[in-house]
PASEBA-1860 file (N, C-alpha, C; in nm, 3 decimals):
! residues 166
1> XXXXXXXX> -0.678/-2.615/-5.587/-0.749/-2.573/-5.468/-0.664/-2.592/-5.345 ~ -0.595/-2.707/-5.338/-0.510/-2.732/-5.223/-0.398/-2.630/-5.215 ~ -0.343/-2.595/-5.328/-0.232/-2.500/-5.332/-0.277/-2.364/-5.280 ~ -0.400/-2.324/-5.318/-0.454/-2.197/-5.273/-0.471/-2.197/-5.121 ~ -0.519/-2.307/-5.065/-0.536/-2.320/-4.920/-0.401/-2.314/-4.849 ~ -0.302/-2.376/-4.906/-0.168/-2.375/-4.846/-0.115/-2.233/-4.842 ~ -0.133/-2.159/-4.954/-0.086/-2.021/-4.957/-0.159/-1.935/-4.854 ~ -0.288/-1.958/-4.840/-0.366/-1.883/-4.741/-0.317/-1.916/-4.600
9> XXXXXXXX> -0.296/-2.045/-4.572/-0.245/-2.084/-4.441/-0.107/-2.026/-4.416 ~ -0.021/-2.029/-4.517/0.113/-1.972/-4.500/0.105/-1.822/-4.473 ~ 0.017/-1.753/-4.545/0.002/-1.609/-4.525/-0.049/-1.580/-4.385 ~ -0.147/-1.657/-4.341/-0.198/-1.638/-4.205/-0.090/-1.666/-4.101 ~ -0.016/-1.773/-4.119/0.089/-1.809/-4.025/0.198/-1.701/-4.020 ~ 0.237/-1.652/-4.136/0.340/-1.548/-4.140/0.288/-1.421/-4.074 ~ 0.162/-1.388/-4.099/0.103/-1.269/-4.037/0.098/-1.283/-3.886 ~ 0.062/-1.400/-3.839/0.059/-1.423/-3.694/0.198/-1.417/-3.635
17> XXXXXXXX> 0.294/-1.475/-3.702/0.429/-1.477/-3.646/0.489/-1.337/-3.644 ~ 0.456/-1.256/-3.744/0.504/-1.118/-3.742/0.439/-1.040/-3.628 ~ 0.311/-1.066/-3.604/0.241/-0.999/-3.495/0.300/-1.036/-3.361 ~ 0.336/-1.163/-3.342/0.395/-1.207/-3.216/0.533/-1.145/-3.199 ~ 0.608/-1.140/-3.306/0.743/-1.085/-3.296/0.739/-0.936/-3.266 ~ 0.633/-0.869/-3.304/0.625/-0.725/-3.283/0.596/-0.690/-3.137 ~ 0.550/-0.787/-3.060/0.522/-0.757/-2.920/0.650/-0.742/-2.843 ~ 0.650/-0.645/-2.754/0.769/-0.616/-2.673/0.726/-0.614/-2.527
25> XXXXXXXX> 0.799/-0.689/-2.446/0.765/-0.702/-2.304/0.871/-0.636/-2.218 ~ 0.825/-0.574/-2.109/0.917/-0.514/-2.013/0.872/-0.549/-1.872 ~ 0.959/-0.524/-1.778/0.924/-0.547/-1.638/0.997/-0.448/-1.551 ~ 0.944/-0.427/-1.434/1.007/-0.342/-1.334/0.953/-0.379/-1.198 ~ 1.020/-0.332/-1.095/0.974/-0.351/-0.957/0.915/-0.218/-0.912 ~ 0.785/-0.205/-0.926/0.717/-0.078/-0.897/0.733/-0.038/-0.751 ~ 0.736/-0.135/-0.661/0.751/-0.104/-0.518/0.888/-0.041/-0.492 ~ 0.992/-0.099/-0.547/1.127/-0.043/-0.531/1.136/0.094/-0.596
33> XXXXXXXX> 1.074/0.106/-0.712/1.074/0.234/-0.782/1.006/0.341/-0.697 ~ 0.894/0.309/-0.639/0.822/0.402/-0.552/0.908/0.440/-0.432 ~ 0.975/0.342/-0.373/1.060/0.367/-0.257/1.182/0.454/-0.291 ~ 1.220/0.458/-0.418/1.337/0.537/-0.457/1.304/0.685/-0.478 ~ 1.177/0.719/-0.478/1.139/0.859/-0.495/1.181/0.940/-0.372 ~ 1.237/1.059/-0.393/1.284/1.139/-0.279/1.172/1.180/-0.182 ~ 1.050/1.193/-0.231/0.939/1.235/-0.147/0.900/1.129/-0.044 ~ 0.939/1.006/-0.067/0.901/0.897/0.023/0.953/0.920/0.164
41> XXXXXXXX> 1.076/0.968/0.176/1.133/0.991/0.310/1.050/1.092/0.388 ~ 1.008/1.197/0.322/0.925/1.299/0.388/0.789/1.242/0.427 ~ 0.732/1.161/0.341/0.604/1.098/0.370/0.616/1.005/0.490 ~ 0.722/0.926/0.493/0.743/0.835/0.606/0.759/0.911/0.737 ~ 0.829/1.025/0.734/0.846/1.107/0.854/0.711/1.160/0.900 ~ 0.629/1.207/0.807/0.496/1.259/0.841/0.409/1.150/0.902 ~ 0.409/1.034/0.840/0.327/0.923/0.891/0.376/0.880/1.029 ~ 0.508/0.870/1.045/0.563/0.828/1.174/0.534/0.929/1.284
49> XXXXXXXX> 0.542/1.058/1.251/0.511/1.161/1.351/0.365/1.152/1.396 ~ 0.276/1.130/1.300/0.134/1.116/1.334/0.112/0.989/1.416 ~ 0.177/0.881/1.377/0.165/0.755/1.451/0.217/0.772/1.594 ~ 0.324/0.848/1.611/0.378/0.872/1.745/0.280/0.952/1.831 ~ 0.210/1.049/1.770/0.109/1.125/1.844/-0.002/1.033/1.893 ~ -0.050/0.949/1.803/-0.155/0.853/1.841/-0.104/0.758/1.949 ~ 0.016/0.711/1.932/0.073/0.617/2.029/0.085/0.681/2.167 ~ 0.127/0.806/2.170/0.139/0.878/2.297/0.003/0.891/2.364
57> XXXXXXXX> -0.098/0.924/2.287/-0.233/0.937/2.343/-0.285/0.802/2.392 ~ -0.260/0.698/2.316/-0.302/0.563/2.357/-0.232/0.524/2.487 ~ -0.105/0.557/2.498/-0.031/0.524/2.619/-0.090/0.596/2.741 ~ -0.127/0.723/2.725/-0.191/0.797/2.834/-0.324/0.732/2.874 ~ -0.400/0.692/2.773/-0.529/0.629/2.800/-0.510/0.495/2.871 ~ -0.408/0.419/2.829/-0.379/0.290/2.894/-0.337/0.309/3.039 ~ -0.255/0.413/3.065/-0.213/0.442/3.202/-0.333/0.480/3.289 ~ -0.420/0.561/3.234/-0.540/0.601/3.307/-0.626/0.479/3.340
65> XXXXXXXX> -0.644/0.393/3.242/-0.721/0.270/3.264/-0.654/0.182/3.369 ~ -0.523/0.167/3.358/-0.449/0.084/3.456/-0.465/0.140/3.597 ~ -0.450/0.272/3.611/-0.462/0.334/3.744/-0.603/0.314/3.801 ~ -0.704/0.326/3.719/-0.842/0.303/3.765/-0.862/0.157/3.807 ~ -0.801/0.065/3.733/-0.813/-0.077/3.767/-0.742/-0.108/3.899 ~ -0.623/-0.050/3.918/-0.549/-0.071/4.043/-0.628/-0.013/4.160 ~ -0.682/0.106/4.143/-0.762/0.168/4.248/-0.884/0.080/4.280 ~ -0.949/0.031/4.176/-1.067/-0.053/4.195/-1.031/-0.180/4.273
73> XXXXXXXX> -0.922/-0.246/4.232/-0.881/-0.371/4.297/-0.844/-0.349/4.444 ~ -0.784/-0.236/4.474/-0.741/-0.213/4.612/-0.855/-0.164/4.702 ~ -0.957/-0.099/4.647/-1.061/-0.039/4.730/-1.200/-0.099/4.711 ~ -1.219/-0.185/4.614/-1.353/-0.236/4.582/-1.421/-0.300/4.702 ~ -1.345/-0.369/4.783/-1.405/-0.439/4.898/-1.460/-0.341/5.001 ~ -1.407/-0.221/5.007/-1.449/-0.124/5.109/-1.554/-0.026/5.059 ~ -1.575/-0.018/4.928/-1.672/0.076/4.872/-1.814/0.023/4.885 ~ -1.906/0.116/4.901/-2.047/0.077/4.895/-2.079/0.031/4.750
81> XXXXXXXX> -2.187/-0.042/4.735/-2.225/-0.098/4.605/-2.237/0.009/4.496 ~ -2.294/0.122/4.529/-2.316/0.228/4.429/-2.183/0.280/4.374 ~ -2.085/0.301/4.461/-1.953/0.350/4.417/-1.884/0.241/4.335 ~ -1.888/0.118/4.386/-1.823/0.007/4.315/-1.882/-0.008/4.174 ~ -2.013/0.000/4.163/-2.080/-0.011/4.033/-2.039/0.104/3.940 ~ -2.032/0.223/3.996/-1.992/0.340/3.918/-1.848/0.325/3.868 ~ -1.758/0.278/3.953/-1.618/0.258/3.915/-1.605/0.149/3.807 ~ -1.686/0.045/3.818/-1.684/-0.061/3.716/-1.727/-0.005/3.581
89> XXXXXXXX> -1.830/0.080/3.582/-1.877/0.143/3.458/-1.769/0.233/3.399 ~ -1.699/0.308/3.485/-1.591/0.395/3.439/-1.480/0.313/3.373 ~ -1.441/0.203/3.438/-1.335/0.117/3.384/-1.379/0.058/3.250 ~ -1.502/0.013/3.244/-1.554/-0.045/3.120/-1.557/0.061/3.009 ~ -1.602/0.181/3.041/-1.608/0.289/2.942/-1.468/0.328/2.895 ~ -1.372/0.333/2.988/-1.234/0.365/2.950/-1.177/0.258/2.856 ~ -1.204/0.133/2.886/-1.156/0.023/2.801/-1.217/0.030/2.662 ~ -1.346/0.056/2.657/-1.414/0.066/2.528/-1.364/0.189/2.451
97> XXXXXXXX> -1.346/0.299/2.520/-1.294/0.420/2.456/-1.154/0.399/2.401 ~ -1.072/0.328/2.475/-0.937/0.298/2.431/-0.940/0.213/2.304 ~ -1.024/0.114/2.302/-1.036/0.027/2.185/-1.085/0.105/2.063 ~ -1.187/0.187/2.082/-1.241/0.267/1.972/-1.138/0.367/1.920 ~ -1.065/0.428/2.011/-0.964/0.524/1.970/-0.854/0.454/1.890 ~ -0.813/0.337/1.934/-0.711/0.260/1.861/-0.755/0.229/1.719 ~ -0.881/0.190/1.703/-0.934/0.162/1.569/-0.939/0.289/1.484 ~ -0.982/0.398/1.545/-0.988/0.525/1.473/-0.849/0.570/1.431
105> XXXXXXXX> -0.753/0.554/1.520/-0.615/0.592/1.489/-0.562/0.512/1.371 ~ -0.587/0.382/1.371/-0.542/0.297/1.259/-0.605/0.342/1.129 ~ -0.734/0.369/1.132/-0.804/0.414/1.013/-0.750/0.548/0.964 ~ -0.729/0.640/1.056/-0.675/0.771/1.019/-0.535/0.760/0.959 ~ -0.452/0.673/1.017/-0.317/0.653/0.963/-0.323/0.594/0.822 ~ -0.413/0.501/0.800/-0.429/0.441/0.667/-0.473/0.547/0.566 ~ -0.567/0.630/0.605/-0.615/0.736/0.516/-0.504/0.837/0.487 ~ -0.426/0.872/0.589/-0.315/0.965/0.570/-0.214/0.907/0.472
113> XXXXXXXX> -0.178/0.781/0.494/-0.081/0.716/0.405/-0.133/0.714/0.261 ~ -0.258/0.678/0.245/-0.317/0.673/0.111/-0.316/0.811/0.046 ~ -0.354/0.914/0.121/-0.361/1.048/0.064/-0.223/1.099/0.025 ~ -0.120/1.059/0.099/0.015/1.105/0.067/0.079/1.023/-0.046 ~ 0.045/0.895/-0.054/0.107/0.809/-0.156/0.035/0.813/-0.291 ~ -0.093/0.842/-0.292/-0.169/0.839/-0.417/-0.108/0.926/-0.527 ~ -0.069/1.051/-0.498/-0.009/1.131/-0.605/0.123/1.070/-0.658 ~ 0.201/1.008/-0.570/0.325/0.946/-0.616/0.297/0.823/-0.702
121> XXXXXXXX> 0.200/0.744/-0.660/0.162/0.625/-0.737/0.112/0.666/-0.875 ~ 0.033/0.772/-0.879/-0.018/0.821/-1.008/0.097/0.870/-1.095 ~ 0.193/0.938/-1.036/0.308/0.989/-1.110/0.390/0.874/-1.170 ~ 0.413/0.769/-1.090/0.487/0.653/-1.138/0.407/0.582/-1.247 ~ 0.277/0.569/-1.229/0.192/0.504/-1.330/0.198/0.577/-1.463 ~ 0.190/0.709/-1.459/0.198/0.788/-1.581/0.335/0.769/-1.647 ~ 0.441/0.770/-1.568/0.575/0.751/-1.624/0.589/0.613/-1.689 ~ 0.534/0.511/-1.627/0.539/0.376/-1.684/0.462/0.373/-1.816
129> XXXXXXXX> 0.344/0.435/-1.818/0.265/0.438/-1.942/0.339/0.513/-2.053 ~ 0.401/0.625/-2.018/0.475/0.702/-2.118/0.594/0.623/-2.172 ~ 0.668/0.555/-2.085/0.780/0.473/-2.129/0.730/0.361/-2.220 ~ 0.618/0.300/-2.183/0.560/0.194/-2.265/0.527/0.244/-2.405 ~ 0.466/0.361/-2.412/0.430/0.417/-2.542/0.553/0.460/-2.622 ~ 0.646/0.529/-2.556/0.763/0.582/-2.626/0.855/0.471/-2.677 ~ 0.861/0.359/-2.606/0.954/0.253/-2.643/0.885/0.131/-2.702 ~ 0.755/0.142/-2.727/0.683/0.038/-2.797/0.660/-0.091/-2.720
137> XXXXXXXX> 0.644/-0.082/-2.590/0.617/-0.202/-2.510/0.469/-0.238/-2.520 ~ 0.442/-0.365/-2.542/0.305/-0.414/-2.541/0.258/-0.430/-2.398 ~ 0.345/-0.486/-2.313/0.316/-0.505/-2.171/0.438/-0.469/-2.089 ~ 0.413/-0.411/-1.974/0.518/-0.392/-1.873/0.463/-0.454/-1.745 ~ 0.531/-0.557/-1.699/0.486/-0.631/-1.582/0.552/-0.576/-1.456 ~ 0.478/-0.579/-1.347/0.528/-0.536/-1.216/0.578/-0.659/-1.141 ~ 0.708/-0.675/-1.131/0.764/-0.793/-1.065/0.750/-0.788/-0.914 ~ 0.718/-0.672/-0.857/0.699/-0.665/-0.711/0.571/-0.735/-0.668
145> XXXXXXXX> 0.481/-0.756/-0.761/0.354/-0.822/-0.731/0.370/-0.974/-0.731 ~ 0.483/-1.022/-0.774/0.515/-1.165/-0.779/0.413/-1.243/-0.864 ~ 0.361/-1.176/-0.967/0.269/-1.243/-1.058/0.315/-1.229/-1.203 ~ 0.444/-1.210/-1.221/0.496/-1.194/-1.355/0.466/-1.321/-1.434 ~ 0.397/-1.304/-1.545/0.359/-1.417/-1.626/0.469/-1.453/-1.726 ~ 0.552/-1.357/-1.756/0.657/-1.375/-1.855/0.786/-1.325/-1.793 ~ 0.885/-1.407/-1.787/1.008/-1.372/-1.717/1.114/-1.312/-1.809 ~ 1.080/-1.286/-1.932/1.175/-1.228/-2.025/1.151/-1.080/-2.039
153> XXXXXXXX> 1.190/-1.027/-2.150/1.168/-0.886/-2.175/1.275/-0.800/-2.114 ~ 1.256/-0.671/-2.127/1.354/-0.574/-2.079/1.316/-0.524/-1.940 ~ 1.418/-0.494/-1.862/1.395/-0.427/-1.734/1.386/-0.278/-1.767 ~ 1.270/-0.220/-1.747/1.247/-0.081/-1.784/1.259/0.014/-1.665 ~ 1.309/-0.035/-1.555/1.320/0.048/-1.435/1.400/0.176/-1.463 ~ 1.514/0.163/-1.528/1.597/0.281/-1.556/1.525/0.381/-1.647 ~ 1.451/0.330/-1.744/1.376/0.420/-1.833/1.271/0.498/-1.754 ~ 1.201/0.431/-1.665/1.098/0.499/-1.585/1.162/0.595/-1.487
161> XXXXXX> 1.273/0.555/-1.427/1.342/0.646/-1.333/1.387/0.772/-1.407 ~ 1.437/0.756/-1.528/1.476/0.873/-1.608/1.355/0.959/-1.637 ~ 1.243/0.896/-1.670/1.121/0.970/-1.698/1.076/1.050/-1.574 ~ 1.100/0.992/-1.455/1.064/1.058/-1.329/1.167/1.161/-1.286 ~ 1.279/1.169/-1.358/1.383/1.266/-1.324/1.475/1.219/-1.213 ~ 1.487/1.088/-1.195/1.572/1.035/-1.089/1.705/0.990/-1.144
END
């Protein structure tokens, strides 16, 4: 009976060790890989151009607000209460409008970046999955996330870049 148990344990152990040996691990820096795509330069130019448009508009709004504040400070003492109150409301509305526009601009830029990068991220993801399947990788870790659990394995960056045609 003991001999039978030993054989069963040996068979299980050998089966487990073969299963562990069959696993293949790879890693790559997905962020660097994404940055190496030729389309990234065009995307960055588009985002920067849009950011510059927003920045220019914000600068105009800031100048307008500044000019209203300077006018208010220099003339407030001589204005009747009704005019002074109206100018204060204008300054407050301009400040609030500037703040809201800045938030909207940030949100729009984030959405633009996401819409332009999503197809590239999907393309890289598909290439990584295909490389994993074609080369028998159990896991491919992204070292750009700084959460690599296993520091061994193969660097599959070149395989994925080839898959992407780079």
